C-alpha positions in Angstrom: 0.1 0.1 0.0 1.4 3.5 -1.0 0.1 6.5 1.1 0.7 10.0 -0.5 0.8 13.2 1.7 1.2 15.5 -1.2 0.5 18.5 1.0 3.5 17.8 3.1 5.4 15.7 0.5 5.5 12.6 2.5 5.5 9.4 0.5 5.0 6.0 2.5 5.2 2.5 1.1 3.8 -0.3 3.3 4.2 -4.0 2.8 2.8 -6.7 4.8 5.6 -6.4 7.5 7.7 -3.3 6.6 7.4 0.5 6.0 9.4 2.5 3.7 9.2 6.4 3.6 10.7 9.4 2.0 9.9 13.3 2.2 10.8 16.1 0.0 11.8 18.9 2.4 11.4 22.8 2.2 14.3 23.0 -0.3 12.9 20.2 -2.4 15.6 17.8 -1.4 14.3 14.2 -1.3 15.2 12.7 2.1 14.9 9.2 3.2 13.2 9.0 6.5 12.6 5.4 7.4 12.8 1.7 6.2 12.1 -1.1 8.8 9.4 -3.0 10.6 5.9 -1.9 9.7 4.7 1.1 11.7 1.5 3.2 11.4 2.8 5.9 9.5 2.8 9.8 10.0 5.7 11.9 9.1 8.8 10.2 10.2 11.2 13.0 9.2 11.6 14.1 12.9 13.9 11.2 13.1 16.4 13.2 11.1 18.9 15.2 13.0 20.7 18.3 11.9 24.3 19.0 12.8 27.1 21.4 11.8 30.1 19.5 10.5 32.6 22.1 9.5 33.8 20.2 6.3 30.3 19.7 5.1 29.0 22.8 2.9 25.6 23.9 2.8 23.5 24.4 -0.3 22.8 27.8 -1.6 18.9 27.8 -0.7 20.1 27.1 2.9 21.8 30.6 3.3 23.9 30.6 6.5 22.2 27.8 8.1 25.3 25.7 8.8 23.4 22.8 10.2 21.8 21.9 6.8 24.2 19.9 4.5 23.7 17.3 1.8 26.7 15.6 3.3 25.0 14.6 6.6 21.3 14.1 5.6 19.8 10.6 4.5 19.3 11.1 0.6 16.7 9.2 -1.3 19.1 9.3 -4.4 22.4 10.8 -3.8 23.8 13.6 -5.8 27.2 14.5 -7.2 29.5 17.4 -6.6 27.1 19.9 -4.8 28.2 19.0 -1.3 27.3 15.3 -0.6 30.8 13.7 -0.5 29.6 10.2 -0.1 28.8 7.6 -2.7 27.0 9.3 -5.6 24.0 7.6 -7.3 24.3 9.5 -10.5 27.1 11.4 -12.5 26.5 13.0 -15.8 28.7 15.4 -18.0 27.1 18.1 -20.2 29.0 19.8 -22.9 30.6 22.2 -20.7 32.6 19.3 -18.9 31.1 19.8 -15.5 30.0 16.8 -13.4 27.4 18.1 -11.1 24.2 16.5 -10.3 21.7 18.7 -8.0 18.4 16.8 -8.0 15.3 18.4 -6.5 11.7 16.9 -6.1 9.2 18.3 -8.8 6.2 16.0 -8.5 4.9 12.4 -8.1 2.5 10.0 -9.5 0.7 7.0 -8.3 -0.3 4.0 -10.4 -2.1 0.8 -10.0 -0.1 -2.3 -11.2 3.5 -2.8 -11.8 5.7 -0.6 -14.1 7.6 -2.4 -16.9 11.1 -1.5 -18.3 11.7 -1.7 -22.0 14.6 -4.3 -23.0 15.2 -5.0 -19.3 14.1 -7.8 -16.8 11.7 -6.6 -14.1 9.3 -8.2 -11.6 5.8 -8.4 -13.2 2.2 -8.7 -11.9 -1.2 -7.3 -11.9 -3.3 -5.4 -9.6 -1.6 -6.8 -6.5 1.2 -4.3 -7.3 1.2 -0.4 -6.8 3.8 1.8 -8.5 5.0 5.1 -7.3 7.0 7.4 -9.6 8.9 10.4 -8.1 10.0 13.1 -10.6 13.3 14.8 -9.8 15.3 17.3 -11.9 18.5 19.2 -12.1 17.2 22.6 -13.4 20.7 24.0 -14.2 21.8 21.0 -16.4 18.2 20.5 -17.7 18.4 16.7 -16.7 15.3 14.9 -15.2 15.5 11.7 -13.1 12.6 9.5 -12.6 12.6 7.2 -9.5 10.2 4.2 -9.9 8.9 2.1 -6.7 7.1 -1.1 -7.2 5.3 -2.4 -4.0 4.3 -6.1 -3.6 2.7 -6.0 -0.3 2.2 -9.7 0.3 5.9 -10.6 -0.3 7.4 -7.5 1.6 9.0 -6.6 -1.8 10.0 -3.1 -3.0 11.4 -2.8 -6.4 13.3 0.3 -7.7 14.3 1.5 -11.1 15.6 4.8 -12.5 15.0 6.7 -15.8 17.1 9.6 -16.9 16.1 12.0 -19.7 18.1 14.9 -21.1 15.9 17.8 -21.4 18.4 20.1 -22.8 19.5 20.8 -26.4 22.9 19.4 -26.3 24.2 15.9 -25.8 25.1 14.8 -22.2 27.3 11.8 -21.2 25.8 9.6 -18.4 28.7 8.3 -16.5 26.9 6.8 -13.5 23.5 5.6 -12.8 22.8 3.5 -9.7 19.5 1.6 -9.4 19.2 1.7 -5.6 20.5 4.1 -2.8 19.5 3.4 0.7 20.6 5.7 3.5 20.0 4.0 7.0 20.6 6.2 9.9 22.3 3.5 12.0 25.9 2.5 12.3 25.6 -1.0 13.7 25.5 -3.0 10.8 27.3 -6.0 9.1 27.6 -6.3 5.2 27.0 -9.8 3.8 28.2 -10.5 0.2 28.4 -13.9 -1.7 31.7 -14.4 -3.3 34.0 -17.1 -4.6 35.4 -18.1 -8.0 34.7 -20.6 -10.7 33.4 -23.9 -9.2 33.2 -22.4 -5.6 30.4 -19.6 -6.1 28.6 -17.6 -3.6 30.4 -18.5 -0.4 28.9 -16.1 2.4 31.3 -13.4 3.6 30.2 -11.4 6.6 32.1 -8.4 8.1 31.2 -5.2 10.3 30.9 -2.0 8.3 33.9 0.1 9.1 34.4 3.8 8.4 34.6 4.3 4.7 33.4 2.1 1.7 33.3 -1.6 1.4 32.2 -2.9 -2.1 32.0 -5.9 -4.3 31.8 -5.7 -8.1 32.2 -7.2 -11.4 34.1 -5.9 -14.3 34.0 -9.2 -16.3 31.0 -8.5 -18.5 28.9 -10.9 -16.5 27.7 -10.8 -12.9 30.5 -13.2 -12.4 31.5 -16.5 -10.3 33.5 -14.1 -8.1 30.9 -11.7 -6.5 26.9 -11.7 -6.7 24.7 -8.8 -7.4 22.9 -9.6 -4.1 24.0 -8.2 -0.6 22.6 -7.9 2.8 22.8 -5.2 5.3 22.0 -6.5 8.9 22.3 -6.1 12.6 25.4 -7.6 14.0 23.4 -10.2 16.0 21.1 -11.0 13.0 20.8 -14.7 12.2 18.3 -17.1 10.5 15.6 -16.4 12.9 16.2 -13.0 14.7 17.5 -9.6 13.8 16.7 -6.8 11.3 18.2 -7.3 7.7 17.9 -5.7 4.4 18.4 -7.8 1.3 19.1 -6.2 -1.9 19.3 -7.8 -5.5 20.0 -6.1 -8.8 18.2 -7.6 -11.9 21.2 -7.4 -14.1 23.7 -9.9 -15.6 26.7 -7.6 -16.5 29.1 -5.4 -14.7 27.9 -4.3 -11.3 28.8 -2.4 -8.2 27.5 -3.0 -4.7 29.0 -0.6 -2.2 28.2 0.2 1.4 29.6 3.2 3.1 29.7 4.1 6.9 29.8 7.8 7.2 31.2 10.5 9.5 27.9 10.4 11.5 28.1 6.4 11.8 25.1 6.0 9.3 25.1 3.7 6.4 24.6 4.0 2.7 24.1 1.1 0.3 24.4 1.6 -3.4 23.6 -1.0 -6.1 23.8 -0.5 -10.0 25.7 -0.8 -13.1 29.3 -0.5 -12.5 30.8 2.8 -13.6 33.9 1.1 -15.0 34.0 1.6 -18.7 30.3 2.9 -18.6 29.5 6.1 -20.5 26.2 6.6 -22.2 25.6 9.5 -24.5 22.2 10.9 -24.3 21.0 13.2 -27.1 18.5 15.9 -26.7 15.1 14.1 -25.5 16.8 10.7 -25.1 16.6 8.7 -22.0 18.5 6.0 -20.3 16.8 3.3 -18.0 18.7 1.7 -15.2 18.2 -2.1 -14.3 15.7 -2.8 -11.7 16.7 -3.4 -8.1 14.7 -5.5 -5.5 14.6 -5.0 -1.7 13.3 -7.0 1.1 13.4 -5.9 4.8 13.0 -8.6 7.4 12.6 -7.9 11.0 12.9 -11.5 11.6 16.3 -12.7 10.3 17.7 -14.0 7.1 15.4 -17.0 6.8 12.2 -14.9 6.4 14.1 -12.5 4.1 15.0 -15.5 1.9 11.6 -17.1 1.8 10.0 -13.7 0.6 12.7 -13.5 -2.2 12.0 -17.0 -3.2 8.2 -16.5 -3.3 8.5 -13.2 -5.3 11.1 -14.6 -7.9 8.9 -17.8 -8.4 5.6 -16.1 -8.7 6.5 -12.6 -10.1 9.7 -12.8 -12.0 10.3 -16.1 -13.7 8.4 -16.6 -16.9 8.3 -20.4 -16.7 7.0 -22.2 -19.6 6.2 -25.1 -17.3 4.3 -22.8 -14.8 2.2 -24.9 -12.8 3.6 -28.2 -14.3 6.4 -30.3 -13.1 9.8 -29.8 -14.7 11.4 -33.1 -16.1 14.3 -35.1 -14.3 17.1 -35.1 -16.8 20.2 -36.9 -17.8 23.1 -34.8 -19.4 25.8 -36.6 -21.4 28.7 -34.2 -20.8 30.4 -35.8 -17.9 29.9 -39.3 -19.5 31.4 -38.4 -23.0 32.5 -34.8 -23.3 33.2 -34.2 -27.1 33.7 -37.9 -27.8 30.3 -39.4 -28.9 28.0 -40.5 -31.7 24.3 -41.1 -32.0 24.6 -44.7 -30.9 26.5 -43.8 -27.8 23.8 -41.0 -26.9 21.0 -43.6 -27.5 22.8 -46.0 -25.4 22.7 -43.6 -22.5 19.2 -42.9 -23.0 18.3 -46.4 -23.0 19.9 -46.9 -19.5 18.0 -43.7 -18.3 14.5 -44.2 -19.3 13.8 -47.4 -17.2 15.1 -45.4 -14.1 12.4 -42.8 -14.5 14.4 -40.1 -16.0 12.5 -37.9 -18.4 14.8 -35.7 -20.4 17.9 -36.4 -22.3 20.2 -33.3 -22.9 22.9 -33.6 -25.6 25.7 -31.1 -24.5 28.7 -29.6 -26.3 30.1 -31.3 -29.4 27.0 -31.8 -31.7 27.6 -29.0 -34.2 30.2 -27.8 -36.8 33.8 -29.2 -36.5 33.7 -29.5 -32.7 35.9 -32.3 -31.3 37.7 -29.9 -28.9 36.9 -26.5 -27.5 39.2 -24.7 -29.9 36.9 -25.0 -33.1 33.3 -24.8 -34.2 31.6 -22.1 -32.0 29.4 -20.0 -34.2 28.6 -22.8 -36.8 25.2 -23.8 -35.4 24.6 -26.6 -37.9 24.5 -30.4 -36.9 27.6 -32.4 -37.4 26.4 -35.5 -39.4 29.6 -37.4 -39.1 28.5 -37.8 -35.5 24.8 -37.7 -35.9 24.0 -39.1 -39.3 20.6 -37.7 -40.6 20.8 -34.9 -38.1 18.5 -34.3 -35.2 15.6 -35.5 -37.5 17.0 -39.0 -37.2 18.1 -38.8 -33.4 15.4 -37.2 -31.6 12.8 -39.8 -32.7 15.0 -42.6 -31.2 15.0 -40.7 -27.8 11.5 -39.9 -27.9 10.5 -43.5 -28.6 12.2 -44.4 -25.2 9.7 -42.0 -23.6 12.1 -39.2 -23.1 12.0 -35.5 -24.1 15.0 -34.1 -25.9 17.3 -31.1 -25.1 20.5 -29.5 -26.6 23.3 -27.4 -25.3 24.1 -24.0 -27.2 26.7 -21.2 -26.6 25.2 -18.4 -28.8 27.4 -15.6 -27.5 30.7 -17.2 -28.5 32.8 -17.7 -31.6 35.8 -19.8 -32.4 38.6 -18.5 -34.6 38.5 -21.9 -36.3 34.9 -21.7 -37.6 33.3 -20.7 -41.0 31.5 -17.8 -39.2 34.9 -16.2 -38.1 36.3 -16.7 -41.4 33.4 -14.9 -42.9 32.9 -12.2 -40.3 36.0 -11.6 -38.1 34.7 -8.1 -37.3 31.7 -9.8 -35.5 34.0 -10.6 -32.6 34.6 -8.0 -29.9 38.0 -6.6 -30.3 40.1 -3.5 -31.2 41.6 -3.6 -34.7 45.2 -4.2 -34.7 45.5 -5.4 -31.2 45.9 -9.2 -30.4 43.0 -11.0 -28.7 42.9 -12.2 -25.2 41.2 -15.7 -25.4 39.2 -17.4 -22.9 38.5 -21.3 -23.2 40.1 -20.8 -26.6 37.2 -18.7 -27.9 36.4 -15.1 -28.7 33.1 -13.3 -27.8 30.6 -12.1 -30.4 29.6 -8.5 -30.5 25.9 -9.0 -29.2 25.5 -5.2 -29.1 25.0 -5.5 -33.0 21.6 -6.5 -34.2 22.9 -8.2 -37.4 25.0 -10.5 -35.4 22.2 -11.4 -33.0 19.9 -12.0 -36.1 22.4 -14.4 -37.7 23.0 -16.5 -34.7 19.2 -16.7 -33.8 18.3 -17.6 -37.4 21.0 -20.5 -37.4 19.7 -21.8 -34.0 16.1 -21.5 -35.0 16.8 -23.9 -37.9 17.9 -26.4 -35.4 15.2 -25.8 -33.1 12.8 -26.4 -35.8 14.3 -29.5 -37.3 13.1 -31.7 -34.4 11.1 -31.9 -31.3 13.3 -30.0 -28.8 11.8 -29.2 -25.4 14.9 -27.9 -23.6 17.9 -25.6 -24.3 20.9 -25.1 -22.1 22.2 -21.7 -23.0 26.0 -21.5 -21.9 28.5 -18.8 -22.0 32.1 -19.9 -21.0 34.3 -16.9 -20.7 34.6 -13.2 -19.2 34.5 -10.3 -21.6 37.8 -8.8 -22.7 38.7 -6.6 -25.7 35.4 -4.8 -25.2 35.2 -2.7 -28.6 32.8 -2.7 -31.1 33.2 -1.9 -34.8 29.7 -0.7 -34.9 30.1 2.3 -32.6 32.3 5.5 -32.9 35.2 6.0 -30.5 33.2 8.5 -28.2 30.5 5.6 -27.6 32.6 2.7 -26.7 31.5 3.0 -23.1 28.3 1.8 -24.0 29.4 -1.5 -25.4 29.3 -3.5 -22.0 25.7 -2.5 -21.4 24.6 -2.8 -25.0 26.0 -6.4 -25.1 23.8 -7.3 -22.1 20.8 -5.7 -23.7 21.6 -7.8 -26.8 21.6 -11.1 -24.7 18.3 -10.1 -23.1 16.8 -9.4 -26.6 17.9 -12.7 -28.0 16.5 -14.6 -24.9 13.4 -12.7 -25.0 12.8 -13.8 -28.7 13.5 -17.3 -28.1 11.1 -17.4 -25.1 8.3 -15.8 -27.2 8.9 -18.0 -30.3 9.2 -21.3 -28.4 7.1 -21.0 -25.2 7.2 -24.6 -24.9 11.0 -24.8 -24.5 12.6 -24.7 -21.1 15.7 -22.5 -21.2 18.4 -23.2 -18.5 20.9 -20.5 -18.1 24.7 -21.5 -17.6 27.9 -19.2 -17.6 30.7 -21.6 -17.0 28.4 -22.9 -14.3 27.2 -20.2 -11.9 29.0 -17.3 -13.4 25.8 -15.4 -14.3 23.5 -16.6 -11.5 21.4 -13.4 -11.0 17.8 -12.3 -10.8 18.2 -10.6 -14.3 18.7 -14.0 -16.0 16.0 -15.6 -13.9 13.6 -13.4 -15.8 14.4 -15.2 -19.0 15.8 -18.6 -17.8 13.6 -20.3 -15.1 16.7 -22.2 -13.9 20.3 -21.7 -14.1 23.3 -24.3 -13.6 24.3 -23.6 -10.1 28.1 -24.4 -10.6 30.3 -26.7 -12.8 31.3 -28.1 -9.4 28.9 -31.2 -8.9 30.8 -32.6 -5.8 28.0 -33.2 -3.2 30.1 -31.9 -0.4 31.2 -28.6 -2.0 27.6 -28.3 -3.6 26.2 -28.1 -0.2 28.1 -24.8 0.4 27.4 -23.4 -3.0 23.6 -24.1 -2.8 23.5 -22.8 0.9 24.9 -19.3 -0.3 22.7 -19.3 -3.4 19.6 -19.9 -1.4 19.8 -16.6 0.6 18.3 -14.9 -2.4 17.4 -17.3 -5.1 14.7 -20.3 -4.8 15.5 -23.9 -4.9 13.6 -24.4 -8.1 16.1 -22.2 -9.9 19.1 -24.1 -9.0 20.4 -26.5 -11.6 21.8 -29.5 -9.6 22.8 -32.9 -10.7 24.3 -36.1 -9.4 27.6 -37.0 -11.2 30.0 -39.9 -11.5 32.8 -40.6 -8.8 35.5 -39.8 -8.2 34.4 -36.3 -8.9 36.2 -34.8 -11.6 37.1 -31.5 -9.8 37.7 -32.8 -6.2 38.4 -36.4 -6.8 36.1 -37.1 -3.8 34.1 -40.2 -3.6 30.6 -40.1 -1.8 27.8 -42.6 -2.1 25.1 -42.3 -4.7 22.7 -41.7 -1.8 24.5 -38.7 -0.8 24.8 -37.3 -4.3 21.2 -37.5 -4.9 20.0 -36.1 -1.6 22.0 -33.1 -2.4 21.0 -32.7 -6.1 17.4 -33.2 -5.4 17.5 -29.8 -3.4 17.6 -28.2 -6.9 16.2 -28.9 -10.2 17.7 -32.4 -10.1 19.2 -34.6 -12.7 22.1 -36.9 -13.5 25.5 -36.3 -15.3 27.0 -39.7 -15.7 27.2 -42.7 -18.2 24.6 -44.9 -16.5 25.8 -48.0 -18.4 28.9 -47.7 -16.0 26.8 -47.9 -12.9 26.3 -51.0 -10.8 22.8 -52.6 -10.7 22.7 -51.5 -7.0 23.2 -47.9 -8.1 20.7 -48.0 -10.7 18.2 -49.1 -8.2 19.2 -46.3 -6.0 18.7 -43.9 -8.8 15.4 -45.4 -9.6 14.2 -44.8 -5.9 15.5 -41.3 -5.9 13.8 -40.2 -9.0 10.6 -41.7 -7.8 10.9 -40.0 -4.3 11.7 -36.7 -5.9 8.6 -36.8 -8.2 6.4 -37.9 -5.3 7.6 -34.8 -3.4 8.1 -32.5 -6.2 5.9 -29.7 -5.2 7.1 -29.7 -1.5 10.7 -29.4 -2.8 10.3 -27.0 -5.5 7.5 -24.8 -4.3 7.7 -25.1 -0.6 9.2 -22.8 2.0 13.0 -23.3 2.5 14.8 -23.4 5.8 18.5 -23.5 6.4 18.8 -25.6 9.5 22.7 -25.4 9.8 25.5 -23.5 8.2 27.8 -25.9 6.2 30.8 -23.4 6.5 30.9 -24.2 10.3 32.0 -28.0 9.6 29.7 -29.3 12.2 28.7 -32.8 12.7 26.0 -32.5 9.9 24.4 -30.1 7.6 20.7 -29.9 7.3 18.1 -28.2 5.3 14.2 -28.4 5.3 11.3 -27.9 2.9 7.8 -27.0 4.3 4.6 -26.9 2.2 2.8 -23.4 2.4 0.0 -25.0 4.3 2.6 -26.6 6.8 0.9 -29.9 6.6 4.2 -31.8 5.4 8.0 -31.2 5.5 11.0 -32.8 4.2 14.2 -32.6 6.1 17.4 -33.7 4.4 21.0 -33.8 5.9 24.5 -35.1 5.1 26.8 -36.1 8.1 30.3 -34.4 8.2 33.5 -36.2 9.2 33.1 -38.9 11.7 35.1 -38.8 15.1 35.3 -41.3 17.7 33.1 -40.8 20.9 31.0 -38.3 19.1 28.3 -36.6 20.9 24.7 -37.4 20.4 22.9 -34.8 18.1 19.3 -33.5 18.2 18.2 -31.4 15.2 15.4 -28.7 15.8 13.1 -28.3 13.0 11.6 -25.0 11.7 8.3 -23.9 10.0 5.9 -26.5 11.3 2.6 -25.8 12.7 2.9 -25.9 16.5 -0.5 -27.0 16.9 -0.4 -29.8 14.5 0.8 -33.4 15.1 3.2 -35.1 12.6 4.3 -38.5 11.7 8.1 -38.7 10.9 8.7 -41.2 7.9 5.2 -42.6 8.5 5.8 -43.3 12.3 4.7 -42.1 15.6 2.7 -38.8 16.5 4.8 -35.7 17.4 3.5 -32.3 18.2 5.1 -29.5 15.8 6.0 -27.4 18.8 7.9 -30.2 20.4 9.8 -30.9 17.1 10.7 -27.4 16.7 11.7 -26.6 20.4 12.9 -30.0 21.7 14.1 -31.4 18.3 14.5 -34.9 16.6 17.3 -37.1 17.7 19.8 -38.2 14.9 21.1 -41.7 14.7 24.9 -42.2 15.0 26.7 -42.7 11.6 29.9 -44.8 11.2 31.1 -43.2 7.9 31.7 -39.7 6.5 29.1 -37.8 4.5 26.1 -40.1 5.1 22.7 -38.8 3.9 19.4 -39.0 5.8 15.8 -37.7 5.0 12.9 -37.4 7.1 9.3 -37.0 5.7 6.8 -35.3 8.1 3.2 -35.4 7.4 0.4 -33.9 9.7 -2.1 -36.3 11.1 
């Protein structure tokens, strides 16, 4: 619910459990007054304190009033060069070379429903949303800034977006445009970020905010394996169940900056948006630029509640799922079984082993196109290699379908090999500066997706493949960071637009594929989890969580991912042992329990598994299908922290009506004379009675407060699952 007090210029946004407020003061400066647990309302600007700080200048309108400075007041969207020396939200350069941004309130508008962003992902929905648009202007520079707020009350979600318009007659260069600025008038906060590297993504890192700026960012052209565009500000004592926390996610898949600043008054500012690195967007007279959307959830009740609100909102109001309301298939992927070395007979042989076990989708990975026997050739030539697949997909797919399985393929549309027909015909289609040598990644270059003709050619070629057979799944991969970011299609003074135009091109092509093939499930992948962000989830309902399929490492990766992103979005498979990245051996039971806390599938040659392992897989697949809705659509509870190296790691899925739950856990390393362990559950109805694995009658409050005793184990990494059903 949005409440406008236009007379006093106070704007209040209420969600189910939180309140957000801003106010335009007497000088038309838009101040942030409050964001926290829901309150009744009123003008909360009395919370703002004014103080004279000798090094903090005062705006012209304030005259000789020394206690009024932009440098000490909480800003709704921070300015640049006119007295606020903290992190700026916006920076633009007119023809005169000045870089000042002095924004003042000029009006607002309340709309029913959710705003949309042309060419960019955004949360969507109907009349359950409300939109507030606040209009700001820099009268001297003749620049206007429109601040968009979307309110989804039931999920405590507030979205933000920014549109900048050049109202002058001369071009202006936009050099910085954040999507979110949040000033919190408290200093006792921690910053949580989710960091790592390829195959070890989204490890949780937490540290107290110290004076100055702390930040994470990507300049790799993707949101990256290394840092995620989702961060949390929280109380020092906040945990899963207690404490105030603010989660902020950027719906963007390219270079980003997330920065938090503890100020001289021990207040905090959080900034989130496109990274200013190599960003410079020219706005001609009358042109506009739209920054990506950011989403915020404030939870007065710890991280768990925050995560569940993000999960629900992403599932229901962000993802465009072609299988919405239907069960997604359990798949088998051939990559770890064959890599590039396969033929049609080998693929059919793997599918024949998979079908009797209940697997429903066969995915043909890299190596099926062009001349592609290694990763040094073939990318860009999207025609079927008929030496490997005689008769093409028209011959192969019916054989897979005859086994009762659907068929999917792997593609990497954004990349090009120098050893390819496409590169020989169009070398200028690759990003790169003429006359300079390339930097390669995975022996490949990057296509210039900022150019429409490049996207049209690639999409046309892939369409012919998709139209040639009954294909129901596409894995969209991208296996390198961007270097040599220079486009032959833009003049020198607009090369600062290439990074962003590239991402817009990726979104445009994904949107076309989604519209043209609504029956095809698209799974995102960027060398695993290198582009696992809310922006990609708008187009791809699930994303390959990491190239690391080791079940022990995956618990940590999926744990960090779950703080923002739902289980139904995490591509997770059980693979062969010893694991190709860690060399670790764990049981098929353990691999399956971990993988089914995601989209679930297998990556192995099932012909090389024992009959006993096949029986385990068959039971796992049947169990996952039986409890699909609970796992994929239920509320998720992190019961332990896998980074603590405790005696076990546990997590729980609870149905929305709290009538059933599934608890999964994996033991740690075993020690002699280990203590007995009791696991306290969460999310149950305290007034209901539950059976555990079909046995007994246990009150919900007892299971949550007293707990459930865990049996002793005599080996490392042993899995357990407990299914609870209300009587």
